[in-house]
N, C-alpha and C positions, 0 to 999 in steps of 0.2 A: 211566645213563639209566633213567628210571622205566618201569614196565610200560606206562603209558598212552602215553608218548612213543615207546616202542618199537613199540607197536601202530600208532600214527599213522604213523611212518616206514615200517612195513611196508605200510600202505595206499598211501602216497605212491609207493613203489617199484613195487608191483604195478600201480597205476593208470598210472604212467609206462610200464612195459613194454608194457602193453596198448595204450595210446595210441600209442606209438612204432611198434608193429607196423602200425598203420593208416596210418602216414605215407606208405608206399610211396615213390614218387619225388619227393614234394613237398619242397621246400627247407625246412630247419628254420626259417629266418627268416620264411617265409610261414606254415608250419604252426603256429608259435607263436601267432599271432593267432587262428587258427581254434580251437585248443584252449582258450587262456586266455579268449577271449570266451565260450565255452560254460560254462566253470567259473564265470565271473562271473555269467552269466545264471542259472545254477543257484542260486548264492548269493542273488541278488536274489529269486528266486521262493521259495526256502526260507524266507527271512526274512519275506517277505510272508505266506506260508501259515501260519507259526507265529503271527504276529500276528492273522491272520484267524480262526484257531481260538480264540484267547484271547477275542477280542471276541464271537464267535458263541456261545461256551459260558459266558460270564459273565452270570448272570441279573441281577446288580446294575448292570451297565453300561448296559443298555437302548440300545445303540448299533447302528447299521447297519454290518455288516462290509464293505459295499461303499461306505462313505462315505470318500472320499479323504482328507478332513481328519483322520480318525482316525489315519491312517498318518503324515501329515505331523507331527502332534503328537507321535508316538512316534519321530520321526527314522528312519522306515522307508520305503524306496522303494515308491511306488505302482505296481502292476502290473495292467493291465486283464485281464479273464478270458481273452481269446483269445491271450494271449502267456505265460500261466503255464506252468511246466514240465510239469505233467501233460498239458496240451494238446499241447505239442511232442513229448513222449514218445509219446503215442498216435498221432502222425502221423510218427514217425521213419522208417517204411518207405515213406512216400509219395514220389513223384518230385518233388513241390514243396516238400520239407522245407527246402531252402535258402532259398526265398522266404519261408517261414513264419518262419525264424530272422531273416532281414533285417527282416521286419515287426515282430518282437518287439523287436529292437534299436531300430528307429525309434520304436516306441511308448514304450519306456522313456526314451529321450532326450527325447521330446516332453513326457512327463509329469513329468520330474525334471530341473530346470534344471541342477543341478550336473554332470550327465552329458552335457550337450549337446555334440555333436561329439566325444565321447570313445570311444564303443563301436565295435567293428569291424563292418563291413558286408561286402557282396559274398559272402555265403554262397551266393547263388543263381547265381553265375557258372558257366558251362558247364564250365570246367576243373576245378571242385571235384567230386570223385566223391561223388555223393549217397548211394550205398550206404555208403560209409565214414563220411560225415557222420552218417547214421542210426545206425551202429554206435557212433560216439563218443557220441552222445546217450544210447544205451542204457547204455554203459559208465559215463558220469558219473552216470546215474540210479541205478546200483547201489552207490554208495558207502554203507557202512553207518553212516549218521549216527545211527540210533536206538540203536546200541550204545555211543554215546559220551556218553550222558546229557545231551543238549542242547548239546554242544560243537561243533555243526556249523560255527559261525562260525570257531572256532579251527582246526578241521580243514581247512575250505576255504581259509582263509588260509595254513595250513601247506602244503597241496597246491599252491597258487598259487606260493608262494615256492620250493618244491622244483622245480616245473616251470620257473620262471625260471632256476634254476641249471642244470638239465639242458639247457635250450635254449641257454644261454650256452656250455656245453661243446660242444654239437652244432654251434654256429655258429663256434666257434673264436675267432680274434682279434676278429672283428666283434661277437661276443656280449658281450664285455666292456664295450661301450659302454652297456649298460643294467643290468649286474649286477655287484655287488661281493659276493664270497663271504661267507656269513653269519657265520663265525667272526671275520673281520676287522671287520665292522660291530659285532659284539658287543663286541669288544675296544675299539674307539673309543668306543662308548657307555659301557662300563663305566668307562673312564678319565675321560671328561668328566662323567659323572653329570648329564645334563640333566633335572633334576627340575622346573624352573620357568623360564619365559622364552621368548624367541624363538629357534627353532632354524632355521638357514639352510643350504641346500645349493644352490649356484649351478650345479651340474652334476649334477642329482639322479637321472638315470637312471630306474629303475623305482621309486624311493622307498624303498629299503631302509634308509637312515639314519633316515628318519622312522618307519618301522614299528618298528625296533629301539628307538628312543627311547620310543615308546609302550609297548612290552613292558617296558622297563626300569622305567618308572614304575609299571606294574601290578605288577611283581614286588616292588617296594619300597613297596607300599601307598600310592602317591601318587595324585594326581588327574589324569586324562588331559587335562582342560581347563586345567591349569596350564601347558601348553606350547602354543605357536602356531607352526605350521610355515610356512616360506617357501622356495620353490624356483624354479629355472629350468632349462629343458631345451631344447636347440636341435633335437633330433630329434623330430618330431611324433609318430611312431608309438611311440617310447619314452615320451614324455610321456603318451600315452594309457594305456600300460601302468601308468605311475605313478598316474594318476588312478583307475584301476580297483583297483590294489593298495591304495591308501589308502581307497577306498570300502568294500572288503571289511572293513577294520579299523575303519571308522567314524571315520576321521581327517578333519577338515576340510581340504580341499585348495583352498580358494578362492584362496589366495595361492601356489599352485604353478602356474607359468605357462610358456608356450611362445612362442618366436619363432625364426625360422630363422637369425637373425644371431648368437645366442649372447650370453653374459654380457659378453664383452669389448666388442663393438661396440654392443650394445643392452641395457644393464643395466636390467632391469625392476623392480629393487628398489634404485634408486640411493640413496635416502635411508635405507634400512634400516640400523640398528645392532643387530647380533644379539648375544644372550648366549652362544650356542653355534653354532659352524660345524663341520659334519661333511661331508667331501667326499672323493671319489675322482676327481680330474680326469684327463683323458687324459694318459698318460705321454709326455713329450718331444714334445709336439705341435708340429709345424713349420708347420701350416696354421691359424694363429690370427689372421691379419691384423695381425701385429706392426708391419709397416712403416707402416701408416696410423695407428698409435697411439703414435708415438714421443714425442709431447709430452703424453701423458695424465697427468692430475693424480694418478692412483693410483700412479705410479712414484716414490714418495717416497724410496725407498732405492736407486734406480738404474734405468736404462732396460733392460728385459729384451731379450735377443737376439731378432731376428725369427725365427730358426730354431728356437727352443725356448721353449715357453710356461710351463715350470716356475715360474720366478720371477715371471712375470706372474700366475699363479694365487696364489702366496703373497702378493703385494702386494694382489691383489684381495680375498683373505680378510681381510688386516689392515685394509684400508679399510672393511670392513663390520663390524668388531668394536666393540661398545659399550665404554665406558671400563673396564669390569670383565669384558669378554668373553674367551672362550677358544676357540681353534680346534684341531681335530684332523683331520689329513688325510693321505692317502697320496701318496707321490711315488716316482719311480725313485731308486735308490741314488745315482746320479750327482749328484743335487741336493745331497748332503751334502759333496761334495768337488770338484766341477768348478770350474775356474778359467778356463774359456774364455769368450770373448765377454761379458765383464763380470759373469758369474755369481758369480765369487769375490768381487768387490767388493760386489755386492748382498748376498750372504750375510754378509759381514763387517759391513756397515752394519746389517743386521737384528740380528746378534749384539750389536754395540756399543750398539744401542738397548735391549738387555736384554729382548727379546721372546721369545726361545726358552726354553721351560720344560722340555721333555723331548724326547729323540730315541730312537726304538725301531727297531733293526734286526730285520727279520722273516725267518723261514726261507724257503727256496725252495719252489717248486711249490704255492703257495697259490692261484694264480689260474687261471681257466679260459682266459684269453685271451692271456697273455703269460708268457714265461719270464724277463722282466727282473726282477732282484732289486729289492725294494721296501722302503720304510721308512715310519715314521709320524713326522710332525712335530706338536708341540704348542706353540702360540704363545699366550702370555697377555699381555693388555694391561696388567694391573696385578699385579705379583708382590710388592707391598708390603702385607702384612697385610690382604688382601682375602679374608675367610672362612677363609684358611689362614695358615700362618706366613709371615714375611717371607723371600722367596726371592731377593731382589735380588742380582744378580751371580753367580747359580748356575744350572747346567744339570744335569739328571739324564740320564745315558746308560744305556740298557738294551740289552743284546745278547741277543735272543731267537732267534737263528738255530738253536739246537739244539733248540728246542721244536717241538711239533706231532707228529701221527701221520699216517702215510700211509694214506689211505682207499682208494686203488687205486694202480695202477702210476704214474700221472701226477700225482696230486693229494694234497696234504697239507692237514690241517685242524688248527687250534688247538683243544685240548680245553678243557672248562670249567676244569680245573685250571690249564692254561697261562694262560688269560685272567685267572683270579683271581690267579695269581702275579705277572703283569705289572702289573695294575691296583692290586693291594694295595701293591706296591713304590712305585708313583707316589703313591698316596694317603698312605702313611706318610711319604714324602719331603716331601709338602706339609704334613705336620703333623697329619693326621687321626687320630683314635682309631678303631680298627677292632675290631669284636666278634671274640672268639676269636683275637685276635692279640696276643701279649705283646710289650712293648717297642716301640721306635720304629724308624726307618729305620736300616739299616746297609749300608755298601758290601759287595758280595759279589764277590770276584775272579772274572772271567770272565762275570759277569752284569750287575752294575749298579755305577755310581759317580756320586757327586755331585761336580761339577767347578766351580771358579770360573772367571771369564772370563779371568784371567791365564793359566791353563793352556791354554785354548782359543786364546788369542793365540799362545802358544808353538808350537801345532800349526797355525799358519797359517790359523786360523778354519775348520778342517775339522771336520765334525760326525759323523763315522763312529764309532759307539759302540765298535767293536772296538779303536780307537786308545786309548781311555781306560780301559776296564774291566779290561784285562790278561788274564792267563791264569787258568784255574780252578785253585784249590788242590787238590793231590792228597795224600791221606794216604800217607806213606812209612814203613812200619814195617820195611822190609827193610834189614838192615845192609849195610855196604860190601862185605865179603867175599862175602856171599851174592849180592849184586847182580852183582859181577864174575864169580862162578862161573856165574850164569845167562846173562850176556852172552857169556861164552866158549863155553858150550855152544851157544847160538843161532848164534854166528859159525861154529863148526865144522860145524853142520848145514847152514847156507847154503853154505859152501864145498864140502861133500860133494855137495850138490844141483847146484852149479855145475859140478863135475867130471863128474858123470854126464851132464849136459846137453851138455857139451863133447864127451864121448866119443860120444854119440848123433849129434851133428852130423857128426863125422868119419866115422862109419860110413855115414851117408846120402850124404855127398859121394863116398865111395869107390865106392858102388854105381853112381853115375851117371858114374864115370870121373875124378873129380877126385882130386887128390893134395895133401896138405898137407905 
């Protein structure tokens, strides 16, 4: 980790600690909107003020820094004087600060169409402690942007993302509805490489897939406007978080939409054929209106069970792929092997249609919201010489269960090295030439294997990587006699310990009057 990244993560952690202390008895789900709304407001105001100073101090521009059109032309949100952050900060200790924040949110929505009905309100409600609200404003005001050489946008985006993760952890299972851990999203994006085209997430949560796609393009010197994002979310408050998250990054969210019915009942992008689909749908969702959709045209490979939406999501993704599109998404491990309620037949039909490109088994403890083991599916519409080598009739299996580092007692995170190892393996298998990587793809026992469809058929169309990759090879320089000597010594030690334990048990029983 670079010194700059380390400094930023330190700021994130310290800001979170301070903000969390102010939470008091407020539920994390409620407090989340209070804090993230203020962070967003700070970003809007900072961006405006930076542009204001440039216009004001440039003698060649001869422009009025209070001309709204100057900001629209620069793709900067317009903020009227009475709702700019310095004004709010100067009134942070006033009893009406909640009303002033609500007025600021109203004004920004009124003057910036893309944010209409998106920002949080109700800061003036009696139940919200105004002293703590003022302390939060002071806290957010004191982030040291000036020390980061103009990278305030990156920092605020990073703080926003960090807070999303911390709130997901604080909310437990419910929090996972809006947040996918960063390292998993990074892995999906690194494998799919969405440089150019339409990127779709029909259960987009707080927009992490879109944010990471934009970061990927920037990291590879691409153009941000080469991708166009499309999304749908059924939870309105989560959709608002997504719109704010994308606004912080400057990502166009016009086609990220909400309705309460969800993607199955009311697909708002019915005609979309996407180049890339990235998604983390709810695992094993039983409440997806399956009974009312039995005859849906999307179920080309079989009718999914009403009690589990896993294979409804898979077929929904497939229906939205362009002729050369590719999808990468998370599902519970059961999706790879379940044969109940028609799931085995649907999986078999998808495999026989030669749509499965790659399967990745993930390590445990990656998620904030569930202990259910998870995997990644990669589905390709065209495996025949489209940009890569002809992979017809082949599936790559990767077993990554041993990767990742524990970042605390409950959570694991994939490292940059882990992400590179997995994504490089996939790219080499597809026939890509990688910098600083010699040779092509090779099967690695215990980690990866390229398998033809006949072998998958012999395994009853089960897609669990561990079934195919085998065991890790171990160097064995120990000769037979030495190995037997070591085993004999270990057996003698264990027997001695067993005898001592047996003697101790007998003594304890005798003390309480038992006889053996």
